[in-house]
C-alpha positions as CSV (number, residue, x, y, z in Angstrom):
1,M,-53.7,34.8,-8.8
2,S,-56.4,33.5,-11.1
3,G,-56.0,30.3,-13.1
4,S,-56.0,32.3,-16.3
5,A,-53.2,34.5,-15.1
6,I,-51.1,31.5,-14.1
7,A,-51.8,29.9,-17.4
8,A,-50.8,33.0,-19.2
9,L,-47.5,33.3,-17.2
10,A,-46.7,29.6,-17.8
11,D,-47.3,30.1,-21.5
12,G,-45.0,33.1,-21.6
13,L,-42.3,31.3,-19.7
14,H,-42.5,28.4,-22.1
15,R,-42.1,30.6,-25.1
16,F,-39.2,32.4,-23.4
17,R,-37.5,29.1,-22.6
18,D,-38.0,27.9,-26.2
19,G,-36.4,31.0,-27.5
20,L,-33.3,30.3,-25.6
21,A,-33.0,26.8,-26.8
22,P,-29.9,26.1,-29.0
23,T,-30.5,25.7,-32.7
24,A,-28.5,23.5,-35.1
25,E,-26.3,26.5,-35.9
26,W,-25.0,26.6,-32.4
27,G,-23.0,23.4,-33.0
28,D,-21.4,24.7,-36.2
29,P,-18.0,26.1,-35.2
30,H,-17.5,28.0,-38.5
31,K,-20.9,29.8,-38.2
32,M,-20.2,30.6,-34.6
33,T,-16.7,31.9,-35.5
34,D,-18.2,34.1,-38.2
35,A,-20.9,35.4,-35.8
36,L,-18.2,36.2,-33.2
37,A,-16.1,38.1,-35.7
38,L,-19.2,40.1,-36.8
39,I,-20.1,41.0,-33.2
40,R,-16.5,42.1,-32.5
41,A,-16.3,44.1,-35.6
42,R,-19.6,46.0,-34.8
43,H,-19.1,46.5,-31.1
44,Q,-15.4,46.7,-30.5
45,G,-14.4,50.3,-30.2
46,C,-10.6,49.6,-30.2
47,E,-8.1,46.9,-29.9
48,R,-7.5,45.2,-26.6
49,A,-6.3,47.8,-24.1
50,I,-2.7,47.3,-23.1
51,E,-1.0,49.2,-20.3
52,R,2.2,49.3,-22.2
53,E,4.4,51.4,-19.9
54,R,3.5,49.3,-16.8
55,I,4.1,46.1,-18.6
56,M,7.3,47.2,-20.2
57,A,8.6,48.1,-16.7
58,T,7.8,44.6,-15.5
59,V,9.6,43.2,-18.6
60,H,12.6,45.4,-17.9
61,D,12.8,44.2,-14.3
62,Y,12.6,40.6,-15.4
63,L,15.4,41.1,-18.0
64,L,17.6,42.6,-15.3
65,S,16.9,40.2,-12.4
66,G,15.6,37.0,-14.1
67,E,13.1,36.8,-11.2
68,I,9.3,36.9,-11.0
69,L,8.2,38.1,-7.6
70,R,4.4,38.1,-8.0
71,Q,2.2,35.6,-9.9
72,E,0.4,38.5,-11.5
73,D,3.6,39.5,-13.1
74,V,3.5,36.3,-15.2
75,F,0.5,37.5,-17.1
76,N,2.1,40.9,-17.8
77,L,5.3,39.3,-18.9
78,C,3.4,37.0,-21.3
79,I,1.8,40.1,-22.9
80,G,5.1,41.9,-23.2
81,A,7.2,38.9,-24.2
82,G,7.2,39.9,-27.9
83,W,8.3,43.5,-27.3
84,L,11.9,44.6,-27.9
85,D,13.7,47.7,-26.8
86,A,15.8,50.0,-29.0
87,D,18.7,47.6,-28.6
88,G,16.7,44.6,-29.7
89,K,16.6,43.2,-26.2
90,G,13.5,41.4,-25.0
91,I,12.2,38.2,-23.4
92,L,12.0,36.3,-26.7
93,A,15.6,37.3,-27.5
94,E,16.8,35.7,-24.2
95,R,16.7,31.9,-24.5
96,E,16.9,31.2,-20.7
97,L,14.3,33.8,-19.8
98,R,11.8,32.9,-22.4
99,G,12.1,29.2,-21.5
100,R,11.5,30.0,-17.8
101,L,8.4,32.1,-18.7
102,L,6.9,29.5,-21.0
103,T,7.4,26.8,-18.3
104,L,5.7,29.1,-15.8
105,A,2.8,29.8,-18.2
106,E,2.4,26.0,-18.7
107,T,2.4,25.1,-15.0
108,L,0.4,27.8,-13.3
109,T,-2.1,26.4,-10.8
110,G,-5.6,26.4,-12.3
111,R,-6.7,25.9,-15.9
112,I,-8.2,29.4,-16.1
113,K,-4.9,30.9,-15.2
114,R,-3.1,28.8,-17.7
115,L,-5.6,29.8,-20.4
116,R,-5.1,33.4,-19.5
117,A,-1.3,33.1,-19.9
118,F,-1.8,31.3,-23.2
119,R,-4.0,34.2,-24.5
120,N,-1.5,36.8,-23.4
121,L,1.3,34.9,-25.1
122,L,-0.8,34.6,-28.2
123,Y,-1.0,38.4,-28.2
124,A,2.8,38.6,-27.9
125,Y,3.0,36.3,-31.0
126,W,0.8,38.7,-33.0
127,S,2.5,41.9,-31.8
128,F,6.2,40.7,-32.3
129,P,8.2,43.1,-34.6
130,L,9.0,40.3,-37.0
131,Y,10.0,42.4,-40.0
132,D,11.5,45.4,-38.1
133,A,15.0,46.0,-39.5
134,A,16.3,46.2,-35.9
135,T,14.9,42.8,-34.8
136,P,17.8,40.4,-34.1
137,Q,17.9,36.9,-35.3
138,T,18.0,35.6,-31.7
139,A,14.6,37.2,-31.1
140,I,13.2,35.7,-34.3
141,A,14.3,32.3,-33.1
142,G,12.5,32.9,-29.8
143,W,9.4,34.0,-31.7
144,Q,9.5,30.7,-33.7
145,E,9.9,28.8,-30.4
146,L,6.8,30.6,-29.1
147,R,4.9,29.7,-32.2
148,D,5.7,26.0,-31.6
149,W,4.7,26.3,-28.0
150,L,1.4,27.8,-28.8
151,K,0.6,25.0,-31.2
152,Q,1.4,22.4,-28.6
153,R,-0.5,24.1,-25.8
154,H,-3.6,24.6,-28.0
155,A,-3.6,20.9,-28.8
156,A,-3.2,20.1,-25.0
157,F,-6.1,22.4,-24.0
158,S,-8.3,21.0,-26.8
159,R,-7.9,17.5,-25.6
160,H,-9.2,18.5,-22.1
161,P,-13.0,17.8,-21.9
162,A,-13.8,21.0,-19.9
163,R,-15.7,23.8,-21.6
164,K,-13.4,26.3,-23.4
165,P,-13.8,30.1,-23.6
166,S,-15.1,31.6,-26.8
167,W,-11.9,33.2,-27.8
168,F,-10.1,29.9,-27.5
169,N,-12.7,28.1,-29.7
170,A,-12.4,31.0,-32.2
171,L,-8.7,30.0,-32.8
172,A,-9.5,26.5,-34.0
173,P,-10.4,27.4,-37.6
174,Y,-7.2,29.6,-37.9
175,L,-4.5,27.2,-36.6
176,H,-2.8,27.7,-39.9
177,L,-1.8,31.1,-38.6
178,L,0.6,29.2,-36.3
179,E,2.4,27.7,-39.2
180,E,5.4,28.8,-41.2
181,N,3.4,30.2,-44.2
182,P,0.3,31.5,-42.3
183,C,-1.4,33.4,-45.0
184,A,-1.0,30.8,-47.8
185,P,-4.7,29.8,-47.5
186,Y,-5.8,33.3,-48.3
187,A,-3.3,34.0,-51.2
188,A,-5.6,33.1,-54.1
189,A,-8.5,35.2,-52.7
190,L,-6.2,38.1,-52.0
191,L,-4.9,38.1,-55.5
192,R,-8.5,38.4,-56.7
193,G,-8.9,41.4,-54.4
194,D,-11.0,39.5,-51.9
195,L,-9.9,40.5,-48.4
196,A,-12.9,39.1,-46.5
197,E,-11.4,35.8,-45.3
198,L,-8.2,37.4,-43.9
199,Q,-10.1,40.3,-42.4
200,R,-12.5,37.9,-40.7
201,A,-9.5,36.2,-39.0
202,I,-8.0,39.5,-37.9
203,E,-11.3,40.7,-36.3
204,C,-12.2,37.4,-34.8
205,L,-8.8,36.8,-33.1
206,L,-8.3,40.5,-32.2
207,I,-5.0,40.6,-34.0
208,P,-3.4,44.1,-33.7
209,T,-3.6,46.2,-36.8
210,A,0.2,46.6,-36.8
211,S,0.8,42.9,-36.7
212,W,3.4,41.2,-39.0
213,L,0.4,39.2,-40.4
214,K,-0.3,41.8,-43.0
215,S,3.3,41.6,-44.3
216,E,2.9,37.8,-44.5
217,A,-0.3,38.4,-46.6
218,V,1.9,40.4,-49.0
219,M,4.5,37.6,-49.3
220,A,1.7,35.0,-49.7
221,Q,0.4,36.8,-52.7
222,I,3.9,37.1,-54.2
223,D,4.5,33.4,-53.7
224,E,1.2,32.5,-55.1
225,A,1.7,34.6,-58.2
226,A,5.2,33.2,-58.7
227,R,3.6,29.7,-59.1
228,R,1.4,30.9,-61.9
229,P,2.4,30.3,-65.6
230,D,4.4,33.0,-67.4
231,E,1.4,34.7,-69.0
232,A,-0.6,34.9,-65.8
233,F,2.4,36.0,-63.8
234,L,3.1,38.9,-66.3
235,K,-0.5,40.0,-66.1
236,L,-0.3,40.2,-62.3
237,L,3.1,41.9,-62.2
238,P,2.1,45.6,-62.3
239,D,-0.2,45.1,-59.3
240,L,2.5,43.0,-57.6
241,L,5.0,45.8,-57.9
242,K,2.5,48.1,-56.2
243,L,1.9,45.5,-53.5
244,A,5.6,45.0,-52.9
245,T,6.3,48.7,-52.4
246,G,3.3,49.5,-50.1
247,K,1.3,51.2,-52.8
248,A,-1.7,48.8,-52.7
249,G,-3.2,49.8,-49.3
250,I,-0.9,47.6,-47.1
251,E,2.1,49.2,-45.5
252,V,5.3,47.2,-46.3
253,A,8.5,47.2,-44.2
254,A,11.8,47.7,-46.0
255,G,12.8,44.1,-45.4
256,V,9.5,42.7,-46.8
257,A,9.8,44.9,-49.9
258,Q,13.3,43.5,-50.5
259,R,12.1,40.0,-50.1
260,A,9.1,40.6,-52.4
261,I,11.2,42.2,-55.1
262,A,13.8,39.5,-54.9
263,K,11.1,36.9,-55.3
264,L,9.7,38.7,-58.3
265,L,13.1,39.0,-59.9
266,G,13.7,35.3,-59.6
267,R,10.4,34.5,-61.1
268,Y,10.9,37.0,-63.9
269,A,14.3,35.6,-64.8
270,A,12.8,32.0,-64.9
271,Q,10.5,32.8,-67.8
272,Q,11.0,31.0,-71.0
273,H,11.3,34.3,-72.9
274,Y,11.5,37.8,-71.4
275,E,12.3,41.4,-72.3
276,P,13.9,43.8,-69.8
277,H,11.3,45.1,-67.4
278,E,12.5,48.7,-66.4
279,A,10.0,49.2,-63.5
280,L,11.1,45.9,-61.9
281,F,14.8,46.4,-62.5
282,M,14.7,50.0,-61.2
283,L,13.1,48.7,-58.0
284,A,15.8,46.1,-57.8
285,L,18.5,48.8,-57.9
286,E,16.7,50.9,-55.4
287,R,15.9,48.2,-52.8
288,I,18.7,45.7,-53.3
289,G,21.5,47.7,-54.9
290,N,23.8,47.7,-57.9
291,P,24.4,44.0,-58.9
292,W,28.1,44.4,-59.3
293,R,28.8,46.5,-56.2
294,E,26.3,44.9,-53.9
295,R,27.0,41.3,-54.7
296,S,26.7,40.1,-51.1
297,A,23.2,41.6,-50.8
298,W,22.1,40.0,-54.1
299,D,23.4,36.6,-53.1
300,A,21.7,36.8,-49.7
301,L,18.3,38.1,-50.9
302,V,17.8,36.8,-54.5
303,C,17.8,33.1,-54.2
304,D,16.5,30.2,-56.3
305,A,14.1,27.4,-55.2
306,G,16.9,25.7,-53.4
307,G,17.9,28.7,-51.4
308,N,21.1,29.3,-53.4
309,P,22.1,32.7,-54.8
310,C,20.3,33.2,-58.1
311,S,23.0,34.2,-60.5
312,L,20.5,34.2,-63.4
313,S,18.5,37.1,-61.8
314,R,21.6,39.1,-60.9
315,E,23.1,38.7,-64.4
316,M,19.7,39.7,-65.9
317,V,19.8,43.0,-64.2
318,N,23.6,43.3,-64.6
319,V,23.3,43.1,-68.4
320,W,20.4,45.6,-68.5
321,L,22.2,48.1,-66.3
322,K,25.4,48.0,-68.2
323,D,23.6,48.5,-71.5
324,R,21.6,51.3,-70.0
325,V,24.7,53.1,-68.7
326,I,26.7,52.7,-71.9
327,G,23.7,53.7,-74.0
328,A,23.0,56.8,-72.0
329,F,26.7,57.8,-72.1
330,F,27.1,57.6,-75.8
331,S,23.6,58.8,-76.9
332,D,24.0,62.0,-74.9
333,G,25.2,64.8,-77.1
334,G,24.4,63.3,-80.5
335,Q,26.9,60.5,-80.4
336,E,26.4,58.0,-83.3
337,K,24.5,54.9,-82.3
338,S,27.1,52.5,-83.7
339,R,29.5,53.6,-81.0
340,S,27.2,52.6,-78.1
341,E,26.3,49.3,-79.9
342,L,30.0,48.5,-80.2
343,W,30.6,48.9,-76.4
344,Q,27.4,47.1,-75.5
345,R,28.4,44.2,-77.5
346,Y,31.5,43.7,-75.3
347,S,29.7,44.6,-72.0
348,V,29.8,40.9,-71.1
349,F,33.5,41.3,-70.4
350,M,33.0,44.3,-68.1
351,Q,32.8,43.5,-64.3
352,E,32.2,47.1,-63.2
353,I,31.4,50.5,-64.7
354,S,31.5,54.1,-63.4
355,L,31.3,57.6,-64.8
356,A,34.3,59.8,-64.2
357,A,33.8,63.6,-64.1
358,P,35.3,66.0,-64.8
359,W,37.6,64.6,-67.4
360,S,40.1,66.6,-69.4
361,G,38.2,69.9,-68.9
362,A,35.3,71.1,-66.9
363,Q,32.7,69.7,-69.3
364,G,34.5,66.4,-70.1
365,R,33.5,63.0,-68.8
366,A,34.8,59.4,-69.3
367,L,33.5,55.9,-68.7
368,L,35.7,53.7,-66.5
369,M,35.3,50.0,-66.9
370,R,37.0,47.1,-65.3
371,M,37.6,44.4,-67.9
372,G,39.5,41.4,-66.5
373,D,42.9,42.7,-65.3
374,F,42.6,46.1,-66.8
375,L,40.9,49.5,-66.2
376,V,39.6,50.7,-69.5
377,I,39.0,54.5,-70.0
378,V,36.8,55.8,-72.8
379,P,36.6,59.6,-72.9
380,K,33.4,61.3,-74.0
381,N,35.4,63.4,-76.4
382,R,35.8,61.1,-79.4
383,S,39.1,62.7,-80.4
384,Q,40.7,61.4,-77.2
385,P,42.0,57.8,-77.3
386,I,40.8,54.7,-75.4
387,E,43.4,53.6,-72.8
388,A,43.8,50.5,-70.7
389,Y,45.9,50.3,-67.6
390,P,46.8,47.3,-65.5
391,W,44.2,47.1,-62.7
392,Q,46.8,46.2,-60.1
393,I,48.4,49.7,-60.1
394,F,45.3,51.3,-58.6
395,F,45.5,48.9,-55.6
396,S,49.2,49.6,-55.1
397,D,48.3,53.3,-55.1
398,G,45.6,52.7,-52.5
399,A,42.8,54.1,-54.7
400,K,39.3,52.9,-54.3
401,L,37.9,53.0,-57.8
402,L,34.5,52.3,-59.3
403,G,32.9,52.3,-55.8
404,K,30.1,54.7,-56.9
405,D,28.1,55.5,-60.0
406,T,30.1,58.7,-60.5
407,V,33.7,59.1,-59.3
408,E,36.1,62.0,-59.0
409,G,37.8,62.3,-62.4
410,A,40.6,64.6,-61.2
411,E,41.7,62.0,-58.6
412,I,41.8,59.2,-61.3
413,Q,43.8,61.5,-63.6
414,N,46.4,62.3,-60.9
415,I,47.1,58.6,-60.6
416,L,47.2,58.0,-64.3
417,A,49.6,60.9,-64.8
418,Q,52.3,58.8,-63.1
419,R,51.7,55.7,-65.4
420,Q,51.9,54.7,-69.0
421,P,48.9,52.9,-70.5
422,A,49.3,49.2,-71.4
423,I,47.2,49.8,-74.6
424,R,46.1,52.9,-76.4
425,A,43.8,53.1,-79.4
426,S,41.7,55.5,-81.4
427,Q,37.9,55.6,-80.9
428,A,37.4,54.9,-84.6
429,S,35.3,51.8,-84.9
430,E,37.9,49.7,-86.6
431,E,40.7,50.5,-84.1
432,A,38.2,50.1,-81.2
433,L,37.3,46.6,-82.4
434,E,41.0,45.6,-82.7
435,F,41.5,47.0,-79.2
436,F,38.8,44.7,-77.8
437,E,40.1,41.7,-79.6
438,F,43.6,42.4,-78.5
439,L,42.6,43.1,-74.9
440,I,40.5,39.9,-74.6
441,S,42.8,37.5,-76.4
442,A,46.3,38.7,-75.4
443,K,46.1,39.1,-71.6
444,T,48.9,36.6,-71.1
445,R,51.2,38.4,-73.5
446,L,50.3,41.7,-72.0
447,H,51.3,40.5,-68.5
448,A,54.7,39.4,-70.0
449,T,55.1,42.7,-71.9
450,F,54.0,45.2,-69.3
451,R,55.3,45.0,-65.8
452,L,52.8,45.9,-63.0
């Protein structure tokens, strides 16, 4: 080979070597993470392939026997640790079995194998059915334990001086996803409609598309909006209602929708001044229930900042609903407005309301209202009197009243036919007013006068 040829080859090799030399950007973890996310987004045809049936069979055997016969099974169990069967059974739901698996994953011989187990358990963390209605609390507690384990193991691996795989390094900027409110850092951007940051995290970490993380993104936006001043919150509310009900491009589980609506109710009730918001209140009835019939659901879901039942929110919807029912009953058929206004004025004394149909004829109806110790009956037909009966007689007869929006009128009338009303009054405004005053102020005297 001539000297010129050798010189040309040496020059070419030099340029090739210089082209492979690391630049300053190679040492920037954020830029490298962005580059990795971009590469995966462009060249990843589908999510990580999982042989679900085979892995579930391994998980099933482990749940039955509690034994791991082959080391390879540890990796399969780590992937399937977050899956639950139709009965809510799974590794994370079993304290002893999940503890045994986490210990094995932590003590496998060889750092490469321990990293592999960590990665598979990270997948189990993302894929856990956190907001599935059938997921038991025991499994959620196991998932929280796994979250803490992942944080601890990531810290331990990070302290080791050995070179880490790229997928492990990619997790470093996103360690907040292993915290209690993982999507809080993205909330402000998401409210502006900027999905880029969250999408970059999902793509870079190969988070499954059905992961609970998207539901967390919904709640993060609700929480962020709830911290805004009244005016800003009200401006966001229409879009938040769409977000909470899965109409903003993110599918929302029923439990998440309940939590979101409950949070919005609490924030709405906390305003300095507010008017009834029909769209929000109708969603509350649909997703949480009637505030006077589903009291336990309201107390469990609609809470204040201290985690206590938010009676202010419940009463806000309670008052609106009673006024709505009373207004609709009396306005239908050309009833004069003063009649509904009179009953709405005293709605604060009504614990429950139902509509009874039919009532005194095929077309007749009546409002049934529990007011203190009495069942008050107001027929639609104004010529029929208002009547009040001691509430206790309906329990003694074994009748379950006011359990629905509309109850069977004939059944109620059969019970009433055997009783005399404690009070009866005309529906004329003056007599109805006296009826209210007498009913509210004279309960003690009524108890003495009318035997139950």
